[in-house]
KOLNUDREN-437776 format. One line per 3 residues: number of its first residue (from 0); their letters; for each residue x, z negated, y negated of C-alpha. Coordinates in Angstrom, 2 decimals. Last residue first. Layout:
BEGIN
NUM = A = X:Z:Y | ...
This chain:
BEGIN
671 = XXX = -132.90:-30.32:62.88 | -135.60:-28.14:64.49 | -138.80:-30.10:65.16
668 = XXX = -140.79:-28.78:62.19 | -139.61:-25.20:62.72 | -140.64:-25.25:66.37
665 = XXX = -144.10:-26.55:65.46 | -144.44:-23.84:62.83 | -143.55:-21.17:65.38
662 = XXX = -146.00:-22.57:67.91 | -148.78:-22.66:65.31 | -148.12:-19.06:64.29
659 = XXX = -148.04:-17.86:67.91 | -151.19:-19.77:68.89 | -153.29:-18.38:66.05
656 = XXX = -154.94:-15.63:68.11 | -155.51:-18.04:71.01 | -158.08:-20.15:69.09
653 = XXX = -158.32:-23.78:70.20 | -155.47:-24.93:67.96 | -157.27:-23.45:64.97
650 = XXX = -160.20:-25.85:65.45 | -157.87:-28.88:65.42 | -156.16:-27.56:62.33
647 = XXX = -159.47:-27.20:60.53 | -160.55:-30.72:61.47 | -157.21:-32.18:60.43
644 = XXX = -157.37:-30.33:57.11 | -160.87:-31.66:56.37 | -159.80:-35.24:57.10
641 = XXX = -156.66:-34.86:54.98 | -158.64:-33.51:52.02 | -161.28:-36.22:52.05
638 = XXX = -158.72:-38.94:52.79 | -156.69:-38.29:49.66 | -153.17:-39.39:50.59
635 = XXX = -152.33:-35.98:52.05 | -150.91:-36.04:55.57 | -153.22:-33.38:57.04
632 = XXX = -152.71:-31.36:53.83 | -149.26:-30.19:54.93 | -150.67:-28.77:58.15
629 = XXX = -153.38:-26.94:56.20 | -150.81:-25.56:53.76 | -148.67:-24.25:56.62
626 = XXX = -151.82:-22.65:58.08 | -152.60:-20.92:54.77 | -149.08:-19.57:54.44
623 = XXX = -148.69:-18.42:58.06 | -151.96:-16.52:58.02 | -155.61:-17.51:58.28
620 = XXX = -158.09:-15.62:56.17 | -160.95:-16.36:58.56 | -163.52:-15.53:55.82
617 = XXX = -165.37:-18.83:56.23 | -162.12:-20.69:56.98 | -160.38:-19.35:53.90
614 = XXX = -163.50:-20.24:51.89 | -163.60:-23.84:53.12 | -159.84:-24.22:52.65
611 = XXX = -160.13:-22.94:49.07 | -162.81:-25.54:48.26 | -160.68:-28.40:49.57
608 = XXX = -157.57:-27.00:47.92 | -159.11:-26.89:44.45 | -160.58:-30.36:44.94
605 = XXX = -157.20:-31.69:46.17 | -155.35:-30.65:43.06 | -153.02:-27.66:43.35
602 = XXX = -149.25:-27.64:43.95 | -149.92:-28.39:47.61 | -151.17:-24.86:48.32
599 = XXX = -154.72:-23.98:49.42 | -155.23:-22.19:46.07 | -152.57:-19.67:47.10
596 = XXX = -154.86:-18.45:49.89 | -157.46:-17.37:47.32 | -154.85:-15.61:45.21
593 = XXX = -153.32:-13.85:48.19 | -156.73:-12.61:49.31 | -157.50:-11.34:45.81
590 = XXX = -154.13:-9.58:45.65 | -154.79:-7.86:48.97 | -158.33:-6.92:47.96
587 = XXX = -157.21:-5.18:44.80 | -157.71:-1.60:46.04 | -161.24:-2.53:47.12
584 = XXX = -162.17:-2.95:43.46 | -165.91:-3.29:44.12 | -167.58:-0.93:46.61
581 = XXX = -166.57:-3.05:49.59 | -168.25:-6.20:48.23 | -167.25:-9.14:50.46
578 = XXX = -163.78:-9.43:48.94 | -165.39:-9.55:45.49 | -167.82:-12.21:46.72
575 = XXX = -165.01:-14.40:48.02 | -162.95:-13.93:44.87 | -165.96:-14.76:42.67
572 = XXX = -166.62:-17.93:44.67 | -163.04:-19.01:44.00 | -163.29:-18.22:40.30
569 = XXX = -166.61:-20.01:39.90 | -165.52:-23.22:41.61 | -162.06:-23.37:40.06
566 = XXX = -161.84:-27.01:41.20 | -161.06:-27.98:37.59 | -164.53:-26.70:36.80
563 = XXX = -165.45:-23.11:36.02 | -162.95:-20.23:36.23 | -164.60:-17.20:34.65
560 = XXX = -162.73:-13.95:34.08 | -164.72:-11.60:36.30 | -168.22:-12.91:35.58
557 = XXX = -169.75:-9.74:34.12 | -167.77:-7.45:36.43 | -168.92:-9.35:39.47
554 = XXX = -172.56:-9.17:38.40 | -172.32:-5.43:37.80 | -170.55:-4.82:41.11
551 = XXX = -173.29:-6.66:42.94 | -176.09:-4.71:41.26 | -177.30:-2.66:44.26
548 = XXX = -177.06:-5.70:46.50 | -179.79:-7.59:44.58 | -180.70:-10.83:46.33
545 = XXX = -177.32:-12.02:47.59 | -175.30:-11.17:44.47 | -178.07:-12.69:42.33
542 = XXX = -178.04:-15.88:44.39 | -174.25:-16.19:44.36 | -173.86:-15.57:40.65
539 = XXX = -176.79:-17.82:39.78 | -175.40:-20.70:41.85 | -171.97:-20.50:40.20
536 = XXX = -173.37:-20.06:36.68 | -175.74:-22.98:37.19 | -172.94:-25.25:38.39
533 = XXX = -170.71:-24.18:35.51 | -173.42:-25.07:33.01 | -173.73:-23.62:29.54
530 = XXX = -175.99:-20.87:30.82 | -174.73:-17.28:30.71 | -175.27:-16.36:34.35
527 = XXX = -178.69:-18.00:34.08 | -179.78:-15.00:31.97 | -179.90:-12.98:35.20
524 = XXX = -182.92:-15.01:36.30 | -184.98:-13.56:33.44 | -184.16:-9.98:34.48
521 = XXX = -184.76:-10.67:38.16 | -188.03:-12.54:37.71 | -190.34:-9.57:38.49
518 = XXX = -188.12:-8.75:41.46 | -188.87:-12.12:43.04 | -185.68:-14.15:43.61
515 = XXX = -185.19:-15.77:47.02 | -182.95:-18.78:46.39 | -185.26:-20.23:43.74
512 = XXX = -184.62:-23.95:44.05 | -181.03:-24.43:42.91 | -181.21:-21.88:40.09
509 = XXX = -184.61:-23.28:39.06 | -183.10:-26.77:39.02 | -180.34:-25.48:36.76
506 = XXX = -182.96:-23.98:34.45 | -184.64:-27.37:34.19 | -181.39:-29.04:33.17
503 = XXX = -180.34:-26.23:30.80 | -183.49:-26.35:28.73 | -186.78:-24.50:29.21
500 = XXX = -187.98:-21.30:27.55 | -186.58:-18.58:29.78 | -187.41:-19.88:33.24
497 = XXX = -190.83:-21.29:32.45 | -191.65:-18.10:30.50 | -190.61:-15.85:33.37
494 = XXX = -192.71:-17.91:35.74 | -191.81:-20.69:38.15 | -195.00:-22.34:39.41
491 = XXX = -194.39:-21.00:42.92 | -191.46:-23.40:43.14 | -193.93:-26.27:43.67
488 = XXX = -192.16:-29.39:44.92 | -188.74:-28.67:43.50 | -190.34:-27.29:40.33
485 = XXX = -192.54:-30.37:39.90 | -189.60:-32.75:40.33 | -187.52:-30.80:37.84
482 = XXX = -190.33:-30.90:35.29 | -190.51:-34.65:35.71 | -186.77:-34.83:35.11
479 = XXX = -186.96:-32.68:31.97 | -188.99:-35.18:29.96 | -192.02:-33.56:28.35
476 = XXX = -191.96:-32.77:24.63 | -191.03:-29.12:25.16 | -194.29:-28.46:26.98
473 = XXX = -193.75:-25.29:29.04 | -193.56:-27.11:32.35 | -196.76:-28.99:31.49
470 = XXX = -198.56:-25.72:30.68 | -197.38:-24.31:33.99 | -198.74:-27.54:35.37
467 = XXX = -202.41:-27.28:34.54 | -203.18:-23.66:35.35 | -200.99:-23.45:38.44
464 = XXX = -202.16:-26.71:39.94 | -199.97:-29.61:40.81 | -200.51:-33.03:42.25
461 = XXX = -197.61:-35.36:41.55 | -198.15:-38.47:43.63 | -194.59:-39.69:44.13
458 = XXX = -193.63:-39.14:40.52 | -196.58:-41.09:39.12 | -196.38:-43.97:41.58
455 = XXX = -192.67:-44.40:40.85 | -193.23:-44.29:37.08 | -196.18:-46.67:37.15
452 = XXX = -194.21:-49.36:38.96 | -191.05:-48.55:37.01 | -192.72:-49.75:33.82
449 = XXX = -192.71:-53.23:35.36 | -195.32:-55.77:34.30 | -197.86:-54.45:36.83
446 = XXX = -195.60:-55.40:39.73 | -197.21:-53.83:42.81 | -194.87:-50.83:42.74
443 = XXX = -191.86:-53.13:42.68 | -192.85:-55.56:45.42 | -193.74:-52.58:47.58
440 = XXX = -190.29:-51.05:47.18 | -188.42:-53.97:48.71 | -185.42:-51.90:49.95
437 = XXX = -185.00:-52.89:53.57 | -182.51:-55.44:54.92 | -184.09:-58.51:53.39
434 = XXX = -181.54:-61.22:52.61 | -180.54:-60.65:49.01 | -183.62:-59.09:47.43
431 = XXX = -186.37:-61.01:49.23 | -184.46:-64.30:49.41 | -183.59:-63.91:45.74
428 = XXX = -187.22:-63.65:44.68 | -188.46:-66.36:47.02 | -185.83:-68.86:45.92
425 = XXX = -186.34:-68.16:42.21 | -187.59:-71.56:41.06 | -188.19:-71.00:37.38
422 = XXX = -186.90:-72.76:34.25 | -185.70:-69.38:33.01 | -182.34:-70.52:31.62
419 = XXX = -181.50:-72.94:34.45 | -182.90:-70.71:37.20 | -180.83:-67.80:35.93
416 = XXX = -177.59:-69.83:35.77 | -178.15:-71.36:39.21 | -178.70:-67.90:40.71
413 = XXX = -175.47:-66.64:39.16 | -173.34:-69.39:40.66 | -175.25:-69.09:43.95
410 = XXX = -174.01:-65.50:44.26 | -170.40:-66.63:44.42 | -167.78:-66.65:41.69
407 = XXX = -164.06:-66.58:41.03 | -162.25:-67.61:37.86 | -161.02:-66.04:34.63
404 = XXX = -164.39:-66.86:33.03 | -166.67:-68.99:35.21 | -168.78:-70.91:32.70
401 = XXX = -168.63:-68.19:30.05 | -169.69:-65.43:32.43 | -172.62:-67.35:33.94
398 = XXX = -173.73:-68.65:30.53 | -173.85:-65.12:29.10 | -175.65:-63.70:32.11
395 = XXX = -178.18:-66.52:32.02 | -178.83:-66.09:28.29 | -179.41:-62.39:28.81
392 = XXX = -181.91:-63.00:31.61 | -183.75:-65.85:29.86 | -184.23:-63.78:26.70
389 = XXX = -185.09:-60.50:28.40 | -187.83:-61.83:30.65 | -187.80:-63.81:33.92
386 = XXX = -189.53:-61.28:36.20 | -188.67:-58.02:34.44 | -185.05:-59.11:34.20
383 = XXX = -185.01:-59.98:37.90 | -186.41:-56.57:38.83 | -183.69:-54.76:36.87
380 = XXX = -181.02:-57.07:38.28 | -182.20:-56.52:41.86 | -182.32:-52.74:41.24
377 = XXX = -178.68:-52.75:40.18 | -177.68:-54.60:43.34 | -179.76:-52.21:45.43
374 = XXX = -177.88:-49.29:43.87 | -174.29:-50.54:43.86 | -173.96:-52.93:46.80
371 = XXX = -176.51:-51.15:48.98 | -175.42:-47.59:48.26 | -171.79:-48.67:48.60
368 = XXX = -172.60:-49.67:52.15 | -172.85:-53.21:53.47 | -169.98:-54.76:55.40
365 = XXX = -169.89:-58.01:53.41 | -173.59:-58.53:54.14 | -175.07:-60.34:51.16
362 = XXX = -177.09:-57.29:50.10 | -178.67:-57.08:53.54 | -178.06:-53.97:55.62
359 = XXX = -179.47:-50.46:55.66 | -178.24:-47.75:58.04 | -181.47:-47.18:59.99
356 = XXX = -181.78:-43.63:58.69 | -185.15:-44.37:57.11 | -183.72:-47.39:55.28
353 = XXX = -180.87:-45.27:53.89 | -183.42:-42.71:52.72 | -185.34:-45.51:51.01
350 = XXX = -182.16:-46.64:49.26 | -181.48:-43.10:48.04 | -185.07:-42.75:46.82
347 = XXX = -184.78:-46.05:44.93 | -181.50:-44.99:43.33 | -183.11:-41.75:42.18
344 = XXX = -185.99:-43.74:40.67 | -183.50:-45.95:38.85 | -181.88:-42.79:37.47
341 = XXX = -185.20:-41.38:36.28 | -186.19:-44.67:34.69 | -182.97:-44.77:32.67
338 = XXX = -183.35:-41.13:31.64 | -186.88:-41.78:30.45 | -185.59:-44.78:28.48
335 = XXX = -183.22:-42.77:26.33 | -179.99:-40.79:26.64 | -177.53:-42.92:24.69
332 = XXX = -178.86:-46.49:24.86 | -180.24:-45.68:28.29 | -176.72:-44.73:29.34
329 = XXX = -175.52:-48.20:28.36 | -178.35:-49.79:30.33 | -177.47:-47.63:33.31
326 = XXX = -173.81:-48.70:33.08 | -175.03:-52.30:32.90 | -176.87:-51.89:36.19
323 = XXX = -174.02:-50.16:38.03 | -171.44:-52.69:36.83 | -173.74:-55.58:37.80
320 = XXX = -174.43:-54.21:41.27 | -170.75:-53.40:41.80 | -169.26:-56.74:40.81
317 = XXX = -171.81:-59.38:41.78 | -172.77:-57.00:44.62 | -169.47:-57.85:46.27
314 = XXX = -170.64:-61.36:47.05 | -170.07:-61.24:50.81 | -166.86:-59.33:50.08
311 = XXX = -165.20:-62.58:49.01 | -164.73:-64.96:46.08 | -166.12:-62.36:43.68
308 = XXX = -164.32:-62.01:40.37 | -165.28:-63.13:36.88 | -163.28:-61.62:34.01
305 = XXX = -162.18:-58.67:36.16 | -165.13:-58.07:38.46 | -168.07:-58.21:36.08
302 = XXX = -166.55:-58.46:32.61 | -163.98:-55.65:32.71 | -166.29:-54.20:35.37
299 = XXX = -168.65:-53.08:32.62 | -165.91:-50.72:31.43 | -165.64:-49.16:34.88
296 = XXX = -169.39:-48.50:34.97 | -169.62:-47.24:31.37 | -166.88:-44.64:31.84
293 = XXX = -168.18:-43.71:35.29 | -171.61:-43.11:33.75 | -170.29:-41.16:30.75
290 = XXX = -167.62:-39.10:32.52 | -169.52:-35.84:32.52 | -169.99:-33.53:35.46
287 = XXX = -172.71:-30.96:34.94 | -173.51:-30.82:31.22 | -170.04:-32.04:30.24
284 = XXX = -168.51:-29.04:32.02 | -169.88:-26.77:29.32 | -168.41:-28.84:26.49
281 = XXX = -165.02:-29.08:28.20 | -164.19:-31.47:30.99 | -161.74:-34.13:32.14
278 = XXX = -163.94:-35.73:34.78 | -161.99:-34.06:37.61 | -159.10:-36.04:36.10
275 = XXX = -160.13:-38.88:38.37 | -160.05:-42.30:36.71 | -157.63:-45.13:36.00
272 = XXX = -159.07:-47.97:33.93 | -156.37:-50.02:32.19 | -157.45:-53.29:30.49
269 = XXX = -157.77:-54.98:33.92 | -157.86:-52.27:36.57 | -161.42:-50.93:36.74
266 = XXX = -160.95:-48.02:39.13 | -162.52:-44.57:38.76 | -164.20:-41.71:40.58
263 = XXX = -162.34:-42.38:43.81 | -159.11:-41.46:45.59 | -157.40:-39.84:42.63
260 = XXX = -155.84:-36.43:43.22 | -154.66:-36.09:39.62 | -154.87:-38.90:37.08
257 = XXX = -157.01:-39.66:34.01 | -156.04:-42.79:32.03 | -158.35:-45.10:30.12
254 = XXX = -156.97:-48.02:28.10 | -158.70:-51.10:26.69 | -157.11:-53.72:24.48
251 = XXX = -156.71:-57.48:24.06 | -158.96:-58.71:26.88 | -162.23:-60.64:27.20
248 = XXX = -164.63:-58.22:25.50 | -166.89:-60.63:23.65 | -169.77:-62.15:25.65
245 = XXX = -173.35:-61.18:24.82 | -173.67:-58.66:27.64 | -175.79:-56.40:25.43
242 = XXX = -173.57:-56.67:22.35 | -170.25:-56.07:24.12 | -171.89:-53.42:26.29
239 = XXX = -173.28:-51.51:23.29 | -170.01:-51.52:21.36 | -168.07:-50.23:24.35
236 = XXX = -170.59:-47.53:25.21 | -170.76:-46.38:21.58 | -166.97:-46.23:21.38
233 = XXX = -166.80:-44.09:24.54 | -169.75:-41.85:23.56 | -167.85:-38.64:24.44
230 = XXX = -164.56:-39.34:26.19 | -164.40:-36.10:28.16 | -166.34:-34.06:25.60
227 = XXX = -164.07:-35.20:22.73 | -160.75:-35.03:24.57 | -161.33:-31.59:26.06
224 = XXX = -159.70:-29.59:23.23 | -156.52:-31.69:23.60 | -156.28:-30.73:27.25
221 = XXX = -152.79:-29.17:27.14 | -151.32:-32.54:26.11 | -152.85:-34.27:29.15
218 = XXX = -155.15:-37.08:28.06 | -155.15:-40.80:27.34 | -157.88:-42.63:25.43
215 = XXX = -156.69:-45.95:23.99 | -159.52:-48.15:22.71 | -158.14:-50.81:20.35
212 = XXX = -160.49:-53.84:20.11 | -161.57:-54.60:16.53 | -165.06:-55.98:17.17
209 = XXX = -166.70:-52.74:16.06 | -164.51:-50.96:18.59 | -161.41:-49.03:17.55
206 = XXX = -160.38:-45.54:18.58 | -156.93:-44.37:19.65 | -156.22:-40.87:20.95
203 = XXX = -153.48:-40.43:23.50 | -150.90:-37.92:24.69 | -149.85:-37.85:28.31
200 = XXX = -147.10:-36.71:30.65 | -147.34:-39.04:33.62 | -147.16:-42.63:34.78
197 = XXX = -150.04:-44.95:35.64 | -149.37:-48.56:36.69 | -151.96:-51.12:37.69
194 = XXX = -152.55:-54.76:38.58 | -156.24:-55.30:39.41 | -155.52:-56.14:43.05
191 = XXX = -153.60:-59.10:41.62 | -156.67:-61.04:40.54 | -156.43:-61.78:36.84
188 = XXX = -155.09:-64.49:34.57 | -154.82:-64.00:30.79 | -151.50:-63.31:29.08
185 = XXX = -151.08:-59.71:30.19 | -147.69:-58.35:29.06 | -146.41:-54.77:29.25
182 = XXX = -142.73:-53.84:29.00 | -141.59:-50.19:29.16 | -137.97:-49.30:29.86
179 = XXX = -136.79:-45.73:29.39 | -134.34:-43.88:31.61 | -132.09:-40.86:31.10
176 = XXX = -129.07:-42.57:32.69 | -128.81:-45.25:29.97 | -131.78:-47.10:28.59
173 = XXX = -134.21:-46.35:25.75 | -136.40:-49.39:25.05 | -140.18:-49.77:24.77
170 = XXX = -141.43:-53.29:24.05 | -144.58:-55.35:23.92 | -147.14:-52.89:25.29
167 = XXX = -150.22:-55.08:25.71 | -152.04:-55.67:28.96 | -152.14:-53.74:32.19
164 = XXX = -149.93:-50.68:32.63 | -149.16:-47.29:31.10 | -145.85:-45.43:31.38
161 = XXX = -145.67:-42.17:29.44 | -143.07:-39.70:30.63 | -140.23:-37.93:28.82
158 = XXX = -137.47:-40.26:29.96 | -137.49:-41.32:33.60 | -138.73:-44.79:34.49
155 = XXX = -138.01:-48.48:34.15 | -141.13:-50.62:34.31 | -141.34:-54.13:32.87
152 = XXX = -144.32:-56.24:33.89 | -145.37:-59.66:32.59 | -148.51:-60.52:34.54
149 = XXX = -150.84:-63.52:34.45 | -152.09:-64.88:37.75 | -155.28:-65.19:39.76
146 = XXX = -155.41:-66.20:43.42 | -159.05:-65.91:44.47 | -158.52:-62.16:44.99
143 = XXX = -156.39:-62.99:48.06 | -153.97:-60.08:48.35 | -151.33:-61.90:46.36
140 = XXX = -148.10:-60.37:45.06 | -144.88:-58.69:46.16 | -145.29:-55.40:44.27
137 = XXX = -145.75:-51.94:45.77 | -147.69:-52.54:49.00 | -148.78:-55.99:47.77
134 = XXX = -151.11:-54.19:45.35 | -153.40:-53.45:48.30 | -156.06:-56.17:48.12
131 = XXX = -159.36:-55.11:46.57 | -158.80:-51.47:45.77 | -155.22:-51.71:44.45
128 = XXX = -154.83:-48.10:43.32 | -151.54:-47.15:41.69 | -150.27:-44.10:39.85
125 = XXX = -147.17:-41.93:39.71 | -147.44:-38.47:38.22 | -145.90:-35.01:38.25
122 = XXX = -148.48:-32.24:37.90 | -147.57:-29.73:40.59 | -144.61:-27.59:41.53
119 = XXX = -144.05:-29.37:44.80 | -142.16:-32.45:45.93 | -142.91:-34.39:42.74
116 = XXX = -146.59:-33.46:42.37 | -148.19:-36.84:42.99 | -146.40:-40.06:43.92
113 = XXX = -148.98:-42.64:44.95 | -148.77:-46.43:44.88 | -151.54:-48.27:46.77
110 = XXX = -150.50:-46.83:50.16 | -147.41:-46.10:52.25 | -145.20:-47.74:49.65
107 = XXX = -141.43:-47.26:49.98 | -140.30:-50.73:49.02 | -137.26:-52.58:47.67
104 = XXX = -137.08:-56.25:46.78 | -135.39:-58.97:44.77 | -136.72:-62.51:44.67
101 = XXX = -137.39:-65.44:42.38 | -139.47:-68.60:42.86 | -139.93:-70.94:39.93
98 = XXX = -141.68:-74.31:40.09 | -143.79:-75.20:37.10 | -145.44:-78.33:38.46
95 = XXX = -144.85:-80.65:41.42 | -146.49:-82.27:44.46 | -143.88:-81.98:47.23
92 = XXX = -142.83:-78.87:49.11 | -140.79:-79.52:52.25 | -139.53:-76.04:53.01
89 = XXX = -140.50:-72.77:54.69 | -140.76:-69.80:52.36 | -142.61:-66.94:54.01
86 = XXX = -142.66:-63.38:52.69 | -145.70:-61.69:54.12 | -146.64:-58.44:55.81
83 = XXX = -143.40:-57.23:57.36 | -142.63:-60.64:58.87 | -140.17:-61.67:56.16
80 = XXX = -138.73:-65.15:56.64 | -137.07:-67.22:53.96 | -134.27:-69.72:53.50
77 = XXX = -133.72:-70.81:49.90 | -130.95:-70.21:47.41 | -131.31:-72.62:44.49
74 = XXX = -132.42:-71.67:40.96 | -135.81:-73.43:41.31 | -136.42:-71.54:44.54
71 = XXX = -134.22:-68.52:45.13 | -134.69:-65.40:47.25 | -131.88:-62.85:47.23
68 = XXX = -133.35:-60.16:49.45 | -136.64:-58.57:50.43 | -137.04:-55.22:52.19
65 = XXX = -140.73:-54.49:52.01 | -143.25:-53.43:54.64 | -146.22:-55.08:52.89
62 = XXX = -145.35:-58.12:50.78 | -147.93:-60.87:50.42 | -146.32:-64.06:49.13
59 = XXX = -146.14:-67.19:51.25 | -145.81:-70.93:51.03 | -144.67:-73.46:53.61
56 = XXX = -144.29:-77.14:54.51 | -147.00:-78.51:52.25 | -147.54:-81.39:49.83
53 = XXX = -150.57:-80.95:47.61 | -151.07:-79.24:44.25 | -147.70:-77.51:44.20
50 = XXX = -147.63:-75.64:40.91 | -146.39:-72.09:40.54 | -144.20:-69.78:38.46
47 = XXX = -143.24:-66.51:40.12 | -140.27:-64.24:39.33 | -139.83:-60.67:40.54
44 = XXX = -136.80:-58.39:40.61 | -137.11:-54.72:41.36 | -137.39:-51.74:43.61
41 = XXX = -139.84:-48.87:43.95 | -139.39:-45.82:46.14 | -141.04:-42.47:46.61
38 = XXX = -137.53:-40.95:46.83 | -138.46:-38.25:44.32 | -140.44:-40.79:42.28
35 = XXX = -137.71:-43.42:41.88 | -139.45:-46.38:40.24 | -137.56:-49.30:38.74
32 = XXX = -139.18:-52.71:38.51 | -138.90:-55.81:36.34 | -141.47:-58.40:37.31
29 = XXX = -142.87:-61.61:35.86 | -145.74:-63.15:37.82 | -147.63:-66.16:36.52
26 = XXX = -149.80:-69.10:37.59 | -149.47:-69.45:41.35 | -151.46:-72.53:42.34
23 = XXX = -150.46:-73.90:45.76 | -152.41:-76.39:47.88 | -155.98:-75.09:47.80
20 = XXX = -154.88:-71.50:47.13 | -152.76:-71.68:50.29 | -155.49:-72.92:52.61
17 = XXX = -157.38:-69.75:53.55 | -154.21:-67.81:54.21 | -152.57:-70.74:56.00
14 = XXX = -155.33:-70.73:58.60 | -155.05:-66.98:59.10 | -151.26:-67.27:59.26
11 = XXX = -151.32:-69.91:62.01 | -150.78:-67.85:65.13 | -148.63:-65.18:63.50
8 = XXX = -146.48:-67.79:61.77 | -145.82:-69.53:65.08 | -144.92:-66.27:66.77
5 = XXX = -142.55:-65.31:63.96 | -140.91:-68.76:64.21 | -140.58:-68.48:68.00
2 = XXX = -138.81:-65.13:67.61 | -136.47:-66.67:65.02 | -135.58:-69.49:67.43
């Protein structure tokens, strides 16, 4: 009978999936969970309050590979079935309100909750990443983003760690057995993929927006000097977006938490953005890899994605296109209109390249690329604003958000709002932008009302002459991006004066462009080693080392103590160049090799390891330690690192000289 029940559920689950929100309205989730990081386990008790809108014979909760016990419905034990993906409650449900379902569960999440640094001597953290529908791997919840609930979450965890989650911290209580209980409450409904937990050793700085919203900026205690450059402009971004969007920030507070080995740049969990700690930078790192755009993008999602949420992937641009566009507007408020135009131009070139590769799809295609959803979506909003005007555009956005707050939306909802405020029929406009596969560049360059029309034509038809454009490159009033475009196109215009008297952005472009350094520019080029840019320093070191062999030792000595980004980009390059320079400290080669190989170890962040693997492979520094680290990395949760490790391991398996090490490691792994 049980086998038949599983079969029946499997056949009809897709139908039930689409129907449940029409017959059942889950309103709240209250959970008390305990997390055991060494065991990679979470367990707890969860309570759900729901209304039955129409009679039905079953309800379900998404629960991926969980052991579920002790299920009660309205305080009575109830029969249930757990198929490994869903918890099914089969009963005669009649129209009713405020029903309560309770359960107990244990899970060892394979995704969505990540335990970083506990097995090795790394930074010890636990963090989650729902990404659309994966919260049900660590909390029995709802993958369907159309099902929105409130959340009352209590987390029991080891003393000495900060626990951060959605909503407001209501209570923090010291428990027995070296545990602390943290209770967070979110009183406004949200899609469950936006539930989040981040645990680690953090301090925080608290700012306040003009509207009185607390802005909690978390950081590692040892990074106190990086707080300002990492979170630079955070209050300005928040204040700008609240004013520009025209709808007050919809939640009670806003938290930002950096984590190690994150899968993406950032994730807009409601009130609690988690982002990659690669963006935790000092003043020099800010020039190359600052958090400003990601900061603004994830913040914009608190309205576009969290307050109003797409009904399905078909309308994904309503989240990513809007967040990308409003992030650009926020950056324009900081860096100016030239910067805004430059970034839009970059997006246009990326979209054109996608067209040329044959990879483009329509904006309403649920399987479109990030380039399409983010960049084409942003361009649509820019073009729409030019077409209908600022007043109608801003009024439409405000009405769209207010009409659908805490609910789900489709593209037609936004179109109706814009047509209502503008009084225009926009069928042709939206058909062009939503349904055409290619980027509609011609409609942009032909639009005389759009500043971008002139800008695109100008940049694409730069005609240079030495006399005219050296003067342009030396003009301090000219925007650096146009200078960069000229230098990329005409590197012969680089003179000593152009190199020495321009800012860090132009000098970085020179470092990227001028790989063969004329002897008359050697002295000027050497000044790039001292630029306040880790990317420039890295490129300058390599290019100078390559171009002037007689000064290799001098360049290595000058840059000996530099580290660079969190990835240790300068230090790792330095080790490679030192090992490749026989006349420089040959007696230390063994220690340099050991240091480089050590960076492949699991105690380091994935970016450090990724770079170290590439250098170990280039120099063929394979030994038992480096190969063990490669094998370990093949199961890492960050797909970039695991993919690289699998490719390296596959290549090693074809080389006879590594057969003995691989065989020994295989024997060790299979020995009880």
